[in-house]
C-alpha positions as CSV (number, residue, x, y, z in Angstrom):
1,M,15.7,10.5,-6.7
2,F,14.8,7.5,-4.7
3,F,11.7,9.8,-3.3
4,Y,10.2,10.4,-6.7
5,L,10.5,6.8,-8.1
6,S,8.8,5.1,-5.0
7,K,6.1,7.5,-5.9
8,I,5.9,6.2,-9.6
9,L,6.2,3.4,-8.5
10,L,3.3,3.5,-5.9
11,F,0.9,4.5,-8.8
12,I,1.9,1.8,-10.7
13,I,1.0,-0.9,-8.2
14,K,-2.5,0.4,-7.7
15,P,-4.6,-2.5,-8.4
16,M,-7.5,-0.3,-9.8
17,V,-4.2,0.3,-12.9
18,W,-3.8,-2.9,-12.9
19,I,-7.1,-3.6,-13.6
20,F,-7.9,-0.2,-16.2
21,V,-4.8,-1.7,-17.7
22,L,-6.4,-5.4,-18.4
23,L,-10.0,-4.0,-20.0
24,F,-8.2,-1.4,-22.0
25,G,-6.1,-4.3,-23.1
26,A,-9.5,-6.4,-23.5
27,L,-11.2,-3.4,-25.7
28,L,-8.0,-2.8,-28.1
29,T,-6.9,-6.1,-29.2
30,K,-8.7,-8.2,-31.7
31,N,-8.1,-11.7,-31.1
32,E,-11.3,-13.1,-28.7
33,V,-9.2,-15.9,-27.1
34,K,-6.8,-12.8,-25.1
35,R,-10.1,-10.6,-25.0
36,K,-11.7,-13.4,-22.8
37,R,-8.5,-14.0,-21.0
38,R,-8.0,-10.5,-19.8
39,L,-11.6,-10.3,-19.1
40,L,-11.7,-12.9,-16.8
41,I,-8.3,-12.0,-15.0
42,A,-10.1,-8.5,-14.6
43,T,-12.9,-10.0,-13.1
44,I,-10.9,-12.5,-10.9
45,L,-8.7,-9.1,-9.8
46,L,-11.7,-7.2,-8.7
47,F,-13.1,-9.5,-6.9
48,L,-10.1,-10.6,-4.7
49,F,-8.9,-6.7,-4.4
50,S,-12.3,-5.8,-3.4
51,N,-13.8,-9.1,-1.1
52,N,-14.1,-7.8,2.3
53,F,-13.5,-10.6,4.1
54,L,-10.4,-11.9,1.9
55,V,-9.2,-8.4,2.5
56,N,-9.9,-8.6,6.2
57,E,-8.3,-12.0,6.4
58,V,-4.8,-10.8,5.1
59,F,-5.3,-7.3,7.1
60,L,-5.7,-9.9,10.8
61,L,-1.8,-11.5,9.5
62,Y,-0.5,-8.3,9.1
63,E,-1.3,-6.0,11.2
64,D,1.2,-5.8,14.5
65,S,-0.4,-5.3,17.7
66,G,3.0,-3.2,18.9
67,S,4.4,-4.0,22.6
68,P,2.3,-4.6,25.9
69,E,0.2,-1.8,26.9
70,P,2.3,0.8,28.3
71,D,2.5,0.8,32.1
72,S,5.6,3.4,32.8
73,T,6.2,6.8,31.9
74,Y,8.1,7.3,28.5
75,E,9.9,10.4,28.1
76,T,8.9,11.0,24.7
77,G,5.9,9.6,22.3
78,I,6.9,9.8,18.8
79,V,3.7,10.4,16.6
80,L,4.1,9.5,13.5
81,G,2.7,11.8,10.9
82,G,0.1,11.2,7.5
83,F,-3.0,11.9,9.6
84,S,-3.6,15.7,8.9
85,N,-3.5,18.6,6.7
86,R,-3.6,22.4,7.0
87,D,-7.1,23.6,5.2
88,K,-6.2,26.8,4.0
89,S,-9.7,27.8,3.0
90,L,-10.9,26.5,6.1
91,G,-7.8,28.3,8.2
92,R,-7.2,25.4,10.6
93,T,-5.5,21.5,10.6
94,V,-8.0,19.4,9.3
95,F,-7.8,15.5,10.0
96,F,-8.0,12.0,8.5
97,E,-8.8,8.5,9.2
98,A,-5.4,7.7,11.1
99,N,-6.1,10.7,13.3
100,D,-6.3,8.0,15.7
101,R,-2.4,8.0,16.1
102,L,-2.7,11.7,17.5
103,M,-6.0,11.0,19.9
104,Q,-4.3,8.3,21.3
105,A,-1.3,10.2,21.8
106,L,-3.3,12.8,23.8
107,K,-4.7,9.9,25.6
108,L,-1.7,8.5,26.8
109,Y,0.0,12.3,27.5
110,H,-3.4,13.3,29.6
111,E,-2.6,9.9,31.8
112,G,1.0,10.8,32.2
113,R,2.8,7.9,30.3
114,I,4.7,10.0,28.1
115,K,6.3,13.1,29.4
116,R,6.0,14.7,25.8
117,I,4.5,14.1,22.3
118,M,6.9,14.7,19.8
119,I,5.2,15.1,16.0
120,S,7.3,13.7,13.3
121,S,6.4,14.6,9.4
122,G,7.1,17.4,7.0
123,S,5.9,17.3,3.5
124,A,5.4,14.2,0.6
125,A,4.1,17.0,-1.8
126,V,6.3,15.9,-5.1
127,I,5.6,19.2,-6.7
128,G,4.9,22.1,-5.1
129,E,5.1,23.7,-1.6
130,K,2.9,22.5,0.9
131,I,2.6,23.2,4.7
132,K,4.6,20.8,6.5
133,E,2.2,18.6,8.9
134,G,4.2,18.6,11.5
135,D,3.8,22.4,11.9
136,A,0.0,22.3,11.1
137,V,-0.3,19.6,14.0
138,R,1.2,22.3,16.4
139,D,-1.1,24.9,15.8
140,Y,-3.5,22.8,16.8
141,L,-1.9,21.0,19.6
142,K,-1.3,25.0,20.9
143,S,-5.2,25.8,20.1
144,I,-6.5,23.1,22.7
145,H,-3.9,23.8,25.4
146,I,-0.8,21.5,24.9
147,P,2.1,23.3,26.5
148,D,4.7,24.2,24.1
149,S,7.5,22.4,26.6
150,A,5.4,18.8,26.2
151,V,5.6,19.3,22.2
152,I,8.6,18.2,20.0
153,I,7.9,18.9,16.1
154,E,10.0,17.1,13.5
155,N,9.4,18.7,10.0
156,E,11.7,17.6,7.8
157,S,11.2,14.2,6.9
158,R,9.0,13.1,3.7
159,N,8.6,9.3,4.4
160,T,8.9,6.4,7.3
161,L,12.4,6.1,6.9
162,E,13.5,9.6,7.4
163,N,10.7,10.1,10.0
164,I,12.7,7.9,12.8
165,R,16.1,9.3,11.9
166,N,15.2,12.8,12.0
167,S,13.1,12.2,15.4
168,F,15.9,10.3,17.2
169,S,18.7,12.4,15.5
170,K,16.6,15.2,17.2
171,L,16.0,13.5,20.3
172,D,19.8,12.9,20.8
173,S,20.6,16.7,20.3
174,M,18.1,17.7,22.7
175,K,19.7,14.9,25.3
176,L,16.5,13.4,25.6
177,T,17.8,9.6,25.7
178,G,15.1,8.0,28.1
179,K,12.3,5.7,27.1
180,T,10.2,6.1,23.8
181,L,7.2,4.8,22.5
182,I,6.7,5.1,18.9
183,I,2.4,5.7,18.2
184,T,1.3,4.7,14.6
185,S,-1.4,2.7,12.9
186,A,-1.1,-1.1,13.5
187,W,-0.7,-1.9,9.7
188,H,2.8,0.9,9.7
189,I,4.2,-1.1,12.4
190,P,5.9,-3.5,10.4
191,R,7.5,-0.8,8.3
192,V,8.5,1.1,11.1
193,R,10.1,-2.2,12.9
194,L,12.4,-2.5,10.3
195,C,13.4,1.8,10.2
196,T,14.0,1.4,14.3
197,K,16.0,-2.0,14.0
198,G,18.7,-1.8,16.7
199,K,17.1,0.7,18.7
200,K,15.5,0.2,22.2
201,V,11.6,1.1,21.6
202,D,8.1,0.2,22.4
203,F,5.2,0.2,19.6
204,F,1.6,1.6,20.8
205,A,-0.7,0.0,17.6
206,T,-3.9,2.5,16.5
207,N,-6.6,2.2,14.2
208,Y,-6.4,-0.9,13.4
209,I,-8.6,-1.8,9.8
210,S,-9.1,-5.6,10.8
211,D,-11.9,-6.9,12.8
212,K,-11.5,-9.6,15.0
213,K,-14.7,-10.5,14.7
214,R,-15.6,-12.3,11.2
215,D,-18.6,-11.7,9.4
216,Y,-19.7,-15.2,7.3
217,S,-22.7,-13.1,6.0
218,P,-23.4,-13.4,2.7
219,V,-23.0,-9.6,1.6
220,N,-19.5,-10.0,3.3
221,L,-18.6,-12.7,1.3
222,L,-19.3,-11.8,-1.9
223,V,-20.6,-8.6,-2.9
224,P,-17.5,-6.3,-3.9
225,S,-16.6,-3.6,-1.1
226,P,-14.9,-0.1,-2.5
227,K,-13.5,0.4,1.3
228,A,-12.3,-3.1,1.2
229,L,-10.5,-1.8,-2.4
230,L,-8.8,1.2,-0.5
231,N,-7.7,-1.0,1.9
232,C,-6.2,-3.6,-0.6
233,E,-4.2,-0.6,-1.9
234,L,-3.2,0.8,1.4
235,L,-2.0,-3.0,2.0
236,I,0.3,-3.2,-1.2
237,K,1.7,0.5,-0.4
238,E,2.6,-0.9,2.9
239,W,4.2,-4.1,1.0
240,V,6.2,-2.5,-1.5
241,G,7.6,0.0,1.5
242,Y,8.3,-3.0,3.5
243,I,10.3,-4.4,0.7
244,T,12.2,-1.6,0.1
245,Y,13.1,-0.7,3.4
246,F,14.2,-4.0,3.9
247,V,16.5,-3.6,1.3
248,K,17.4,-0.5,2.1
249,V,18.3,-0.9,6.0
250,A,19.6,-4.3,5.2
């Protein structure tokens, strides 16, 4: 039930949903004062949510750089999913923007800093069957000649909290209790830290959204950006997840 309720909540809190509701309300109301107020609020929200400079500033504050650069051998590097899928029409695994998680994990593996790669991700589909991400990534790793002995798949989890619980449960069952490195996006780490409370782990941050080199150009400061709007939506989703997990694991 919690899983399905969280999906509904994540749809409701989308910035564009708020703006659409305000604009629709302005269209329906016959009160001129209320119409102007709703249009003004919708305009302000659209400017804030789509302002690349402001969104970047918030990400600079929120993103977590993880642990210092790993300089020793970790027994396992846990790669949290959400970066790929199996495309049935193409007959292969395809990747999304967060695939930097896997790319960095492969680099760490080839450098000898992690002995094995664990892919932790099942299916977050609400309706219908969907190929589990962990299985799709396993096929890809096999196709690029990563040995089976260096790959562990956890394919039952549907969210971050289950990622962590299921991954460590599997590692315990395999007697793999050495140092663990969690590899995920910089904007995802704050939520993951809540889920790993009490566990001794290090974090490797990937695919930062923030840009430390600030852009003060008029275009960046004033012109609405569709990408900023999408990033803002991602950030709000993370905040909702953070608050939810803070309450759930407390």
